[in-house]
C-alpha positions in Angstrom: -1.1 -2.1 -7.9 -2.1 1.0 -9.8 -2.5 4.7 -9.5 -6.4 4.3 -9.6 -7.1 8.0 -9.8 -4.7 8.4 -12.6 -6.2 5.3 -14.4 -9.8 6.5 -14.1 -9.3 10.0 -14.5 -6.9 9.8 -17.3 -4.8 12.6 -15.7 -0.8 12.1 -15.2 0.0 10.1 -11.9 1.3 12.5 -9.1 3.5 9.5 -7.7 5.2 6.4 -8.5 5.2 2.8 -7.3 8.2 0.8 -6.3 8.2 -2.7 -6.8 10.0 -4.6 -3.8 10.8 -7.5 -5.9 11.0 -8.6 -9.5 7.6 -8.3 -10.8 5.6 -8.7 -14.4 3.6 -5.6 -15.1 0.5 -5.2 -17.3 -0.2 -2.0 -18.5 -3.6 -1.0 -20.1 -5.4 2.5 -20.9 -8.9 3.1 -19.7 -10.6 3.0 -23.1 -8.9 -0.4 -23.8 -9.9 -1.8 -20.3 -13.5 -0.6 -20.9 -13.4 -2.5 -24.1 -12.0 -5.6 -22.9 -14.7 -5.6 -19.9 -17.3 -5.4 -22.4 -15.9 -8.1 -24.7 -14.7 -10.5 -22.2 -17.1 -11.0 -19.4 -14.3 -12.7 -17.1 -12.5 -9.3 -17.2 -15.0 -8.3 -14.8 -12.9 -9.8 -12.3 -10.1 -7.3 -13.1 -12.5 -4.5 -12.5 -13.4 -5.8 -9.0 -9.7 -6.0 -8.5 -9.5 -2.3 -9.3 -12.3 -1.7 -6.9 -10.6 -3.5 -4.2 -7.5 -1.4 -4.8 -9.6 1.9 -4.0 -10.9 0.4 -0.8 -7.3 -0.4 0.4 -6.1 3.3 -0.6 -8.9 4.8 1.5 -8.3 2.7 4.3 -4.7 3.8 4.2 -5.5 7.4 3.9 -7.9 7.2 6.8 -5.0 5.5 8.9 -2.7 8.2 7.8 -4.9 10.9 8.7 -6.2 9.6 12.0 -3.3 7.7 13.7 0.0 8.2 15.2 3.4 6.8 13.9 3.2 4.3 16.4 -0.4 3.1 15.8 0.4 3.2 12.1 3.5 0.8 12.5 1.6 -1.7 15.0 -1.3 -2.0 12.4 1.3 -2.9 9.9 3.3 -5.1 11.9 -0.2 -6.9 12.7 -1.3 -7.0 9.2 2.0 -7.8 7.6 4.5 -9.3 10.2 6.6 -11.2 7.7 6.8 -8.1 5.5 8.0 -5.8 8.2 10.9 -7.9 8.7 12.0 -8.4 5.1 11.6 -5.0 3.7 14.3 -2.2 4.5 13.4 0.2 7.3 13.8 3.3 5.0 11.2 1.8 2.8 8.6 0.7 5.7 9.1 4.4 7.0 8.5 5.9 3.6 5.4 3.8 3.5 4.1 5.0 6.7 4.9 8.7 5.9 7.4 9.1 8.7 11.3 9.3 8.8 13.5 6.3 9.3 14.9 7.6 12.5 11.2 8.0 13.8 10.4 4.4 12.9 13.8 3.2 14.6 12.5 4.9 17.8 9.0 3.3 17.4 10.5 -0.2 16.8 12.8 -0.1 20.0 9.9 1.0 21.9 7.5 -1.5 20.6 10.2 -4.4 21.3 11.1 -3.2 24.6 7.3 -3.0 25.5 6.8 -6.4 24.3 9.6 -7.7 26.4 8.1 -6.2 29.6 4.7 -8.0 29.0 6.6 -11.3 28.6 
């Protein structure tokens, strides 16, 4: 995970990243990364990961701008069902850009809707 814009533009980041579990971090500056890719061909893999990060963030932005809170939650539930049950509700709400209260209402609606279908 990286603030790709900050990394590629060498500008300070406008946000922070919270780790949800203990993590090991790798920190590198752009100049060092470019040198490493030139000297160590396998580092091209890291560059591809960086590109995938950009694609993921673009998809998240599109979802954030174009879908309702309900659709955002349902999409997250479908793509990361185990995560939705393990992560505190306030962190999920923050990720979706909604309040914890709104998330609570959405979860109740989704659960009752699923029970009616069964």
